[in-house]
C-alpha positions in Angstrom: 102.7 81.6 114.8 101.5 78.8 112.6 103.4 78.2 109.3 100.1 78.2 107.5 99.3 81.7 108.6 102.8 83.0 107.6 102.5 81.3 104.2 99.0 83.0 103.7 100.6 86.3 104.5 103.5 85.7 102.2 101.4 84.9 99.2 99.0 87.7 99.9 101.9 90.2 100.2 103.5 89.0 96.9 100.1 89.2 95.2 99.5 92.7 96.5 102.9 93.8 95.4 102.4 92.5 91.9 99.0 94.2 91.6 100.2 97.5 92.9 103.4 97.4 90.8 101.1 96.9 87.7 98.8 99.8 88.8 101.8 102.0 89.5 103.7 101.3 86.3 100.9 101.0 83.8 98.3 103.4 84.9 100.1 106.2 86.9 103.2 106.4 84.7 101.3 106.2 81.4 99.0 109.0 82.5 102.1 111.1 83.5 103.6 110.4 80.1 100.4 111.6 78.3 100.3 114.8 80.5 104.0 115.5 79.7 103.4 114.9 76.0 100.4 117.3 76.0 102.5 119.9 77.8 105.3 119.7 75.3 102.9 120.0 72.4 101.6 123.2 74.0 98.1 121.8 74.5 98.0 122.7 78.2 99.6 125.6 80.1 102.1 125.4 83.0 99.6 125.8 85.8 97.4 123.1 84.4 100.4 120.9 84.0 101.5 121.4 87.6 98.0 120.6 88.8 97.9 117.4 86.9 101.3 116.4 88.1 100.3 117.0 91.7 97.1 114.9 91.2 99.2 112.1 89.8 101.6 112.3 92.6 98.8 112.1 95.2 97.4 109.1 93.2 100.8 107.4 93.2 101.3 108.0 97.0 97.8 106.5 97.6 98.5 103.5 95.5 101.9 102.9 97.1 101.2 103.5 100.8 97.5 103.4 101.5 96.0 100.7 99.2 98.3 97.9 100.5 97.3 98.4 104.1 93.6 98.7 103.3 93.9 95.4 101.4 95.9 93.9 104.3 93.3 94.9 106.9 90.5 93.4 104.7 92.5 90.3 104.2 93.2 90.0 107.9 89.5 90.0 108.8 88.2 88.0 105.9 90.9 85.3 106.0 90.7 85.0 109.8 94.4 85.0 110.3 95.3 83.7 113.8 98.9 84.3 114.8 98.3 83.2 118.4 99.5 86.3 120.2 98.2 89.1 122.3 99.1 91.6 119.6 97.8 89.5 116.7 96.9 92.3 114.4 100.1 94.3 114.9 102.2 91.3 114.2 100.3 90.7 111.0 100.7 94.3 109.8 104.5 94.3 110.6 104.9 90.9 108.8 102.8 92.1 105.9 104.8 95.3 105.6 108.2 93.5 105.6 107.0 90.9 103.1 105.3 93.5 100.9 108.3 95.8 100.8 110.7 92.9 100.0 108.3 91.6 97.2 108.0 95.1 95.7 111.7 95.6 95.6 112.3 92.2 94.2 109.7 92.7 91.5 111.4 96.0 90.5 114.8 94.3 90.5 113.6 91.4 88.3 111.9 93.8 86.0 115.1 95.9 85.7 117.1 92.8 84.9 114.6 91.7 82.2 114.8 95.0 80.4 
C-alpha cells in the first residue's frame, strides 16, 4: 500500500463521517422531533405516528449503513485508488469501514464533550 492512497482513504472517510453525522443529527433527528411534537399535540393519531417513526428509522439506517459504502465505491472508482494487491477493492472497503467507524465515533465523542 502506498501512503498516499491510505491518506486519501483517511481523509475521505473522515469527510464522509462528518457529512453523515450532520445528516443524521440535523435532518433525521429534527424530523423525528417534529413528528413527536405533532403526536403530543394530538395532531396525528397513533398509527400515523408509528408509520412516520418507521419511515424515519429506515431513513436513518440508510444514511448510516448504505450511503457511506455507496460513496466509498464511487470514490474508489473516480479517485483511482491503487493499493497494489490482488484484492485491491476489498482492502479499500475494509480500510474505509474501519476509518469511517473510528471517525464517526470520535466525532460523536468530541460533540459530547463540547456540550
